[in-house]
C-alpha positions as CSV (number, residue, x, y, z in Angstrom):
1,M,110.7,175.2,212.4
2,T,112.0,173.5,209.3
3,V,113.4,170.0,209.2
4,L,116.9,171.4,208.7
5,E,116.8,173.4,211.9
6,G,116.8,170.3,214.1
7,T,119.5,169.1,216.4
8,W,121.3,166.8,214.1
9,K,125.0,166.8,213.8
10,H,127.5,166.3,210.9
11,E,130.2,163.8,211.8
12,Y,132.8,161.5,210.2
13,I,133.9,157.9,210.7
14,V,136.7,155.9,209.2
15,S,135.4,152.6,208.0
16,N,137.1,150.1,205.7
17,G,140.0,152.5,205.2
18,I,138.0,155.5,204.0
19,R,136.4,158.5,205.7
20,L,132.6,158.5,205.5
21,H,130.4,161.5,206.4
22,Y,127.1,161.1,208.1
23,V,124.3,163.1,209.8
24,T,123.1,161.9,213.2
25,Q,120.4,162.7,215.6
26,G,118.9,161.0,218.7
27,E,120.1,158.4,221.1
28,G,119.3,154.7,221.6
29,P,119.5,151.6,219.3
30,L,121.1,152.3,216.0
31,M,119.1,153.0,212.9
32,L,121.4,153.3,209.8
33,M,120.1,154.9,206.6
34,L,121.6,154.3,203.2
35,H,120.6,156.6,200.3
36,G,120.4,156.0,196.5
37,F,121.4,157.7,193.3
38,P,121.7,160.6,192.7
39,E,121.2,161.5,196.3
40,F,123.0,161.7,199.6
41,W,122.1,161.7,203.3
42,Y,119.6,164.5,202.6
43,S,117.1,162.1,201.1
44,W,116.3,161.0,204.6
45,R,115.5,164.6,205.9
46,H,111.9,163.7,206.6
47,Q,112.8,160.5,208.5
48,I,115.7,161.6,210.6
49,P,113.9,163.8,213.2
50,E,110.9,161.4,213.3
51,F,113.0,158.3,214.3
52,A,115.5,160.2,216.4
53,K,112.8,160.2,219.0
54,D,113.6,156.5,219.7
55,Y,116.9,155.7,217.9
56,K,120.3,157.0,217.2
57,V,119.7,157.7,213.6
58,V,122.7,157.8,211.3
59,A,122.1,158.8,207.7
60,L,125.3,158.0,205.8
61,D,126.8,159.5,202.7
62,L,127.9,156.4,200.7
63,R,131.5,156.2,199.5
64,G,131.9,158.5,196.5
65,Y,129.0,160.7,197.5
66,N,128.8,164.3,198.9
67,E,131.3,164.7,201.8
68,S,132.5,161.1,202.0
69,D,135.8,160.0,200.5
70,K,135.8,159.3,196.7
71,P,138.4,156.7,195.8
72,Q,139.6,157.2,192.2
73,E,139.8,153.5,191.2
74,Q,136.7,152.1,189.6
75,S,137.4,148.9,191.4
76,A,136.7,150.6,194.7
77,Y,133.0,150.6,193.9
78,V,132.1,147.0,194.3
79,M,129.6,145.3,196.5
80,S,132.2,143.6,198.7
81,E,133.6,147.0,199.6
82,F,130.2,148.5,200.2
83,I,129.4,145.7,202.6
84,K,132.6,146.3,204.5
85,D,131.8,150.0,204.7
86,V,128.4,149.3,206.4
87,K,129.9,146.7,208.8
88,G,132.7,149.1,209.8
89,V,130.2,151.9,210.4
90,I,128.0,149.8,212.7
91,Q,131.0,148.5,214.7
92,G,132.8,151.8,214.7
93,L,129.8,153.5,216.2
94,G,129.9,150.9,219.0
95,Y,127.0,148.7,218.0
96,E,126.6,145.1,217.2
97,R,123.3,145.4,215.4
98,C,121.1,148.0,213.8
99,V,117.8,148.6,212.0
100,L,118.9,149.1,208.4
101,V,116.8,151.4,206.2
102,A,117.7,151.9,202.6
103,H,116.5,153.1,199.2
104,D,117.6,152.5,195.6
105,W,121.4,151.8,195.5
106,G,121.5,151.9,199.3
107,G,118.8,149.2,199.2
108,A,120.9,147.0,196.9
109,I,123.7,147.3,199.4
110,A,121.3,146.6,202.2
111,W,120.0,143.4,200.6
112,H,123.6,142.1,200.1
113,F,124.6,143.1,203.6
114,A,121.6,141.3,205.1
115,H,122.5,138.1,203.4
116,A,126.2,138.5,204.4
117,H,125.6,139.6,208.0
118,P,122.1,138.8,209.1
119,E,123.3,138.6,212.7
120,M,124.0,142.4,212.6
121,L,120.4,143.4,211.7
122,E,117.5,143.7,214.0
123,R,115.2,144.6,211.0
124,L,115.6,145.6,207.4
125,I,113.5,148.2,205.6
126,V,114.0,148.6,201.9
127,L,112.3,151.2,199.7
128,N,111.8,150.9,195.9
129,I,114.6,148.4,195.3
130,P,113.9,144.8,194.5
131,H,115.8,141.8,195.9
132,P,118.8,141.3,193.7
133,A,117.5,137.9,192.5
134,K,114.3,139.5,191.4
135,F,116.2,142.4,189.7
136,T,118.3,139.9,187.8
137,E,115.2,138.1,186.7
138,G,113.5,141.3,185.7
139,L,116.3,142.3,183.5
140,R,115.4,139.4,181.3
141,T,112.1,141.1,180.4
142,P,111.8,143.8,177.6
143,Q,109.8,146.1,179.9
144,Q,112.4,146.3,182.6
145,L,115.3,146.5,180.1
146,M,113.6,149.6,178.7
147,R,113.1,151.1,182.1
148,S,116.8,150.4,182.9
149,W,118.2,152.0,179.8
150,Y,120.2,154.5,181.9
151,V,122.1,151.6,183.5
152,F,123.6,150.7,180.1
153,F,124.2,154.3,179.1
154,F,126.2,154.9,182.3
155,Q,128.6,152.2,181.1
156,I,130.1,154.6,178.5
157,P,133.2,156.4,179.7
158,V,133.1,160.2,180.2
159,L,129.9,161.0,178.2
160,P,127.5,160.4,181.1
161,E,129.5,162.8,183.3
162,L,129.4,165.4,180.6
163,L,125.7,165.0,180.2
164,L,124.9,165.1,184.0
165,Q,126.9,168.2,184.6
166,A,125.7,170.1,181.5
167,S,123.7,173.3,182.0
168,D,124.4,173.5,185.7
169,Y,123.6,169.8,186.4
170,Q,120.2,170.1,184.8
171,A,120.0,166.3,184.4
172,I,120.1,165.9,188.2
173,S,117.2,168.3,188.6
174,T,115.3,166.6,185.8
175,A,115.9,163.1,187.2
176,L,114.3,164.2,190.5
177,T,111.4,166.4,189.3
178,A,110.4,164.6,186.2
179,M,110.0,161.3,188.0
180,A,108.1,162.7,191.0
181,I,104.3,162.4,190.8
182,D,103.8,165.2,193.3
183,K,105.6,168.1,191.8
184,S,105.9,169.8,195.1
185,T,108.1,167.0,196.5
186,F,111.4,168.9,195.7
187,S,111.8,172.6,196.6
188,S,114.3,174.7,194.7
189,E,116.5,174.4,197.8
190,D,116.3,170.6,197.7
191,I,117.3,170.6,194.0
192,E,120.3,172.9,194.8
193,A,121.4,170.6,197.6
194,Y,121.4,167.6,195.2
195,K,123.2,169.6,192.5
196,N,125.8,170.8,195.0
197,A,126.5,167.2,196.2
198,A,126.9,165.9,192.7
199,A,129.2,168.9,191.8
200,K,131.8,168.0,194.4
201,R,135.2,167.1,193.0
202,G,135.2,163.4,191.8
203,A,131.6,162.8,192.9
204,L,129.9,162.2,189.5
205,T,132.4,159.6,188.3
206,A,132.3,157.9,191.7
207,M,128.5,157.8,191.6
208,L,128.5,156.4,188.1
209,N,131.0,153.8,189.1
210,Y,128.3,152.0,191.1
211,Y,126.6,151.4,187.7
212,R,129.8,150.6,185.8
213,N,130.4,147.8,188.2
214,G,126.7,147.2,188.5
215,F,126.4,143.8,186.9
216,D,129.3,142.4,189.0
217,N,127.6,144.0,192.0
218,M,124.1,142.7,191.5
219,L,124.5,139.3,189.8
220,R,124.9,136.3,192.0
221,Q,123.8,132.7,191.4
222,E,122.4,131.5,194.7
223,W,120.6,133.1,197.6
224,T,119.9,131.6,200.9
225,L,116.6,132.3,202.6
226,L,116.9,135.6,204.5
227,T,115.7,135.4,208.1
228,V,115.9,139.1,209.0
229,P,112.3,140.6,209.5
230,T,111.9,142.8,206.4
231,L,109.6,145.5,205.3
232,M,109.5,146.5,201.6
233,I,107.9,149.9,200.8
234,W,107.2,150.5,197.1
235,G,105.9,153.5,195.3
236,E,103.9,152.0,192.5
237,A,104.5,154.8,190.0
238,D,108.3,154.2,189.8
239,K,109.4,154.8,186.2
240,A,112.7,153.1,186.7
241,L,111.8,150.0,188.6
242,G,108.5,148.2,187.8
243,K,106.2,147.1,190.7
244,E,106.4,143.5,189.3
245,L,110.0,143.3,190.5
246,S,108.6,143.1,194.0
247,Y,106.5,140.0,193.2
248,G,107.8,136.8,194.6
249,T,110.2,138.4,197.1
250,Q,108.9,136.0,199.7
251,E,110.8,133.2,198.0
252,F,114.0,134.8,199.4
253,V,112.7,136.4,202.6
254,R,111.0,134.3,205.3
255,D,109.5,137.2,207.3
256,L,108.4,139.8,204.7
257,Q,105.8,142.6,204.6
258,I,105.2,144.7,201.6
259,R,103.4,148.1,201.5
260,Y,102.5,149.5,198.2
261,L,101.9,153.3,197.7
262,P,99.7,154.0,194.7
263,N,100.5,157.0,192.5
264,V,103.9,157.5,194.3
265,S,107.2,157.7,192.5
266,H,110.6,156.2,193.0
267,W,111.4,159.0,195.5
268,V,108.9,157.4,197.9
269,Q,110.2,158.6,201.3
270,Q,110.5,162.2,200.1
271,E,107.2,162.2,198.2
272,Q,105.0,160.6,200.9
273,P,107.1,161.0,204.1
274,E,104.2,160.8,206.6
275,L,102.9,157.6,205.1
276,V,106.4,156.0,204.8
277,N,107.1,157.0,208.4
278,Q,103.8,155.5,209.5
279,Y,104.5,152.2,207.8
280,M,108.0,152.1,209.3
281,R,106.6,152.8,212.8
282,E,104.0,150.1,212.5
283,F,106.6,147.6,211.4
284,L,109.1,148.5,214.1
285,S,106.5,148.4,216.8
286,E,105.5,144.8,216.2
C-alpha cells in the first residue's frame, strides 16, 4: 500500500477570513503541520500516517498555496496574518493547544507563533529553519547572503514568476531534485504534484509574496525566551540555509534539543523520513 492510499481526508476550514485546505488523518491530540516553499501539505506525506496513530494530524496548505485561498493583495502575506491563520485553525478545529511541526517558511511562521502564543503549544518541532533572530544575524555574513540570493531575486516583480513557470515549471523540479542529496527522494509523481500545486491560478505570485514581504516578516528587534519545549531537526547538507544558523539557538529557547542529520538536504523530512519520524517520536515520548 502506498502512502497516498491511506485513510486521510481532504477538508477545508475558514480561518482569519479565508478558506484553508488541509489533509487530516487520525484522532486524538492535535498535531498541526506547516509546509515550506515551494511545497504544500504533500511534503508531510511520510509523517501523516505515522503520527496519525496517536494524533489528529492536520497538514495545512498555507494561504496562497495549492487548494487554499490566494488573496491578491501582497499585504495579505505578512507574519501577523500567518499567525492569525494558525490560531484560527487550532481553535476552529476545537482545540486549545497542539503540537506544531513545521519546515522552511512554515517553520518561520511556527517560530513567530510560538513567541506570540506559547500557551497554545504543547511542543514545537522545526525542521531546517533557524530561529528568526539567528537568521537575521546570519544575513550579515557573506556566506549566508550568497546562499540566500534567491530571496533577493524574488523581490523583482513578474520576472520570478516567468522563470518559475518556464518550460513546464522546470525550476520547481530543479529546486527539489538539485538540492536533494539522495536523488531518489522525489519520484516523477512527486515532482508532478509540486508542479501542479504551483500551477494553480494565483499560486506562484502568492508563494513569492512571502519573500516579497520577507524582511518585514522576519526582522524583529527583541525576542523573549521561548519556554515551549522545542526540537530542531537539521539536514546538514542544506544548500540554502547553513548549519551555523542553528548555533546559539539556546539563547532564545529554554528547553531545546537539536538533531543534526549528516549528508541530508533541506528537504529533510522527505529525504530521511524514517530518521525524522524516529527523532520526533523520541522527543514526543519524553
